[in-house]
C-alpha positions in Angstrom: 83.9 318.8 104.8 80.5 318.3 103.9 79.0 315.3 105.8 76.1 313.1 105.7 75.3 311.5 109.1 72.6 308.5 109.0 70.8 308.0 112.1 71.8 311.4 113.4 68.8 311.7 115.5 69.8 308.8 117.5 72.1 308.8 120.8 75.5 308.2 119.1 74.6 310.0 116.0 73.5 313.2 117.5 76.5 313.5 119.7 78.9 312.8 116.8 76.8 315.4 114.8 77.2 317.9 117.4 81.1 317.3 117.5 81.3 317.5 113.6 79.6 320.8 113.8 82.0 322.1 116.6 85.0 320.9 114.4 83.7 323.3 111.6 82.2 320.5 109.2 78.9 321.1 107.3 76.5 318.4 108.5 73.2 317.0 107.0 71.4 314.5 109.2 69.3 311.8 107.5 66.8 310.0 109.9 63.5 308.2 109.7 62.9 308.9 113.3 61.7 305.2 113.8 64.0 305.3 117.2 65.6 308.7 116.9 64.4 312.1 118.2 63.9 315.3 116.1 64.8 317.3 118.8 68.4 315.6 119.2 69.4 316.8 115.9 71.8 319.5 117.0 71.4 323.1 116.1 73.3 323.8 112.9 72.8 320.5 111.0 70.4 320.3 108.2 67.6 317.5 108.9 66.1 315.4 106.4 63.6 313.0 107.3 63.9 309.8 105.3 65.2 306.3 105.2 68.7 305.3 104.0 67.0 303.4 101.1 66.0 306.9 99.9 69.3 308.5 100.5 69.9 308.9 96.6 67.9 312.0 96.5 69.8 313.8 99.4 73.2 312.6 97.9 72.1 313.9 94.5 71.3 317.4 95.9 74.4 317.7 98.5 77.8 317.1 96.9 78.9 315.4 100.0 82.4 314.4 100.8 81.9 311.6 103.3 79.0 309.7 104.8 79.0 308.7 108.5 76.4 305.8 108.8 75.0 305.1 112.1 71.3 304.3 111.0 70.4 300.7 112.2 68.1 298.7 114.3 70.2 297.6 117.3 68.2 295.4 119.7 70.0 292.1 119.8 67.3 290.1 121.3 64.7 291.6 118.7 67.1 290.5 116.0 66.7 286.8 117.1 63.0 286.8 117.0 62.5 289.2 113.9 65.6 288.7 111.9 63.7 289.9 108.7 63.8 293.5 110.1 67.5 293.3 110.7 68.5 292.1 107.1 66.2 294.4 105.6 66.8 297.6 107.5 70.5 297.2 108.3 71.8 295.1 105.4 69.7 295.8 102.4 69.3 299.4 103.6 73.3 299.7 103.7 73.6 298.3 100.3 71.1 300.9 98.8 73.2 303.6 100.8 76.3 302.3 99.2 74.9 302.0 95.7 73.8 305.8 95.9 77.1 307.0 97.3 78.9 305.1 94.3 76.4 306.6 91.9 77.1 310.2 93.1 80.7 310.0 93.6 80.8 309.8 97.5 83.9 307.8 98.2 84.4 308.1 101.8 82.4 306.3 104.8 82.7 305.7 108.5 80.6 302.9 109.6 79.1 302.2 113.1 80.1 298.5 113.4 79.9 296.4 116.8 81.9 294.1 118.8 78.7 291.6 118.2 80.7 290.8 115.0 83.2 288.6 117.2 80.8 286.5 119.0 82.1 284.8 121.9 85.8 285.4 121.8 88.6 282.9 122.1 91.0 285.4 123.6 90.7 288.7 125.7 91.5 291.7 125.1 89.8 291.2 121.6 92.0 292.1 118.5 90.7 292.8 115.1 92.3 289.7 114.1 90.0 287.5 116.1 87.5 285.3 114.3 84.4 286.8 113.4 81.3 284.4 114.5 78.3 286.5 115.3 75.8 284.7 117.7 72.7 286.7 116.5 71.3 288.6 113.5 72.2 291.9 114.5 75.9 291.0 114.7 75.9 289.0 111.5 74.3 292.0 109.7 76.9 294.3 110.6 79.6 291.9 109.9 78.0 291.6 106.4 78.1 295.4 106.0 81.9 295.1 107.1 82.3 292.7 104.1 80.5 294.9 101.8 82.8 298.0 102.6 85.7 295.8 101.9 84.6 294.7 98.7 83.7 298.4 97.6 86.9 299.4 98.6 88.7 296.9 96.2 86.2 297.4 93.5 85.1 301.1 93.6 87.8 302.9 95.4 86.0 303.5 98.8 87.8 304.7 101.7 86.2 303.4 104.7 86.4 302.9 108.3 84.4 300.4 110.6 84.5 301.2 114.0 83.6 298.2 116.2 82.1 299.6 119.4 82.0 297.6 122.8 79.8 299.5 125.5 79.0 303.4 124.9 77.8 305.4 127.8 77.6 309.0 129.0 76.3 312.1 127.5 77.4 315.2 125.8 76.9 318.0 128.5 77.6 321.7 127.3 76.0 325.2 127.9 74.1 324.9 124.7 72.3 321.6 125.7 72.5 317.9 126.5 72.6 314.9 124.2 72.5 311.4 125.9 70.7 308.0 125.6 66.8 307.9 125.5 65.9 304.4 123.9 62.3 303.5 123.7 63.6 300.0 124.8 66.3 300.4 127.0 68.8 297.1 127.1 72.1 299.0 128.5 73.3 298.5 131.9 74.2 302.0 132.9 70.9 303.7 131.9 68.9 300.9 133.4 70.9 301.1 136.8 70.3 305.0 136.6 66.8 304.4 136.2 66.8 302.2 139.2 68.7 304.9 141.1 66.0 307.8 140.1 63.1 305.5 141.2 62.0 304.8 137.6 62.5 301.0 138.1 62.3 299.1 141.2 65.5 297.0 141.1 68.2 296.0 138.8 68.8 292.3 137.9 72.6 291.1 137.9 72.4 288.4 135.2 75.0 285.8 136.5 77.2 286.0 139.7 79.2 282.8 139.5 81.4 283.7 136.3 85.2 283.2 136.5 85.8 287.1 137.3 87.0 288.8 140.4 83.5 289.2 141.8 81.5 286.8 139.9 79.6 289.1 137.5 80.3 289.7 133.8 83.1 292.2 132.9 82.3 294.5 129.9 84.4 297.2 128.2 82.7 300.8 128.5 83.7 303.9 126.9 82.4 307.5 127.0 80.3 308.7 124.2 82.5 311.8 123.6 85.6 309.5 123.1 83.7 307.6 120.7 82.8 310.8 118.8 86.5 311.6 118.9 87.2 308.3 117.0 84.8 309.3 114.3 86.4 312.6 113.6 89.8 310.9 113.5 88.4 308.3 111.2 87.2 310.8 108.8 90.5 312.4 108.8 91.9 308.9 107.8 89.4 308.7 104.8 90.9 312.1 103.8 94.3 310.8 104.0 93.6 307.3 102.0 92.2 307.5 98.6 90.8 303.7 99.1 90.8 301.0 101.4 88.9 299.6 104.5 90.4 300.0 108.0 88.7 298.1 110.9 89.3 299.3 114.4 87.8 298.2 117.7 86.8 301.0 120.1 86.9 300.3 123.9 89.0 301.1 127.0 91.4 298.2 126.8 90.2 297.4 130.3 86.7 296.5 131.9 84.3 297.0 134.4 82.1 294.2 136.0 78.3 294.5 136.7 78.8 294.9 140.3 81.5 297.6 139.7 79.1 299.4 137.5 76.3 299.3 140.2 79.0 300.5 142.7 79.8 303.4 140.3 76.2 304.5 140.1 75.8 304.3 143.9 78.9 306.3 144.4 77.9 309.0 141.9 74.1 309.3 142.4 74.2 308.8 146.1 71.2 306.5 145.9 70.9 302.9 147.2 70.2 301.3 143.6 68.7 297.9 144.8 70.1 295.0 142.7 69.2 291.2 142.8 71.0 288.2 141.6 69.6 286.4 138.6 70.5 283.3 136.5 73.1 283.4 133.7 71.8 284.7 130.4 72.4 281.7 127.8 75.5 282.6 125.7 76.7 285.5 127.7 80.5 285.5 127.7 82.1 286.2 131.1 84.5 288.9 129.8 84.3 291.2 126.7 87.2 293.7 126.5 88.5 295.2 123.4 92.3 295.6 122.3 92.4 299.3 121.2 96.0 299.0 120.0 95.0 299.4 116.3 92.8 302.5 116.8 95.8 304.0 118.8 98.4 303.0 115.8 96.1 304.1 112.9 93.9 306.7 114.1 96.1 308.2 117.2 93.0 307.5 119.4 93.1 306.7 123.2 89.8 307.1 125.4 90.3 309.7 128.1 87.2 309.4 130.2 86.5 306.9 132.9 83.6 304.8 134.3 82.3 307.3 137.0 82.4 310.3 134.4 80.3 308.2 132.2 77.8 307.3 135.0 78.0 311.3 136.1 77.1 312.7 132.7 74.6 310.2 132.0 72.9 310.9 135.3 73.0 314.6 134.7 71.3 314.0 131.1 68.7 311.6 132.9 67.9 314.3 135.5 66.9 316.8 132.6 64.2 314.4 131.2 60.7 314.1 132.3 59.9 311.0 134.5 57.8 309.4 131.8 60.4 310.2 129.0 63.3 308.9 131.3 61.6 305.7 131.7 60.6 305.3 127.9 
């Protein structure tokens, strides 16, 4: 298939692009490099530097079979104080992309959605049937795009899959190179803990130690970025097999790791002390967020195969390849 990957210079987009190429797909990456890195675009992919609002020119020239849509702003805290950026970039931009696809006859999409669409869940593990009550503009915007896809599937014959990620970690390590997380503003626990282990941060804060969990810290669901990429390749196959419709699947391990367990894994894998200090709970942080992945298993034949230590080890290997200033950035 000929595939357009929006946001393919970012962490997840670049790894999925590499896996698409390895599976024999032709790939064009569209990215404005506002958060991505040109050198993360895998060799063999065509690269067009532009925004998703300008995708019509790329789609007009390419005769694409499908679009994998990763391009988005993704900082939850920023979305609260600058919601206009998230409505404009994520929602308005995705609408422009869908309209460009419709005009140029591209009827297949795999969308990077999020567990933030659920907000604070009533039950855990969280099934796709759970109420969607996002608590921030980032999650609300992703939910709005999911709703767009449902309506386009009904009205315009779109075959779409929304993959609602929980926590993604790890890196793609091959003899040809490495692809991993390198965000300008890092908010994810595993890379932050690894930066502490590497001496790039003085210590790690454990935000909340009195939750109703076995060790008092929050429990979250983690999956390896390569397992995530595998789900995207399977989702493309789903769109091949269905002429229309919108499938929504959670992507998670079906289990969970507490903040303290993640820190223990970092210490175990790196052999570094990784200082951590207790801090107050963050307002609105649920004690436990774990995905039910039964639907992804049933519809896509997908199961995660890599555990927490492997995620940490691959992310640590990737971090060790970066310059200290870049690793901290």
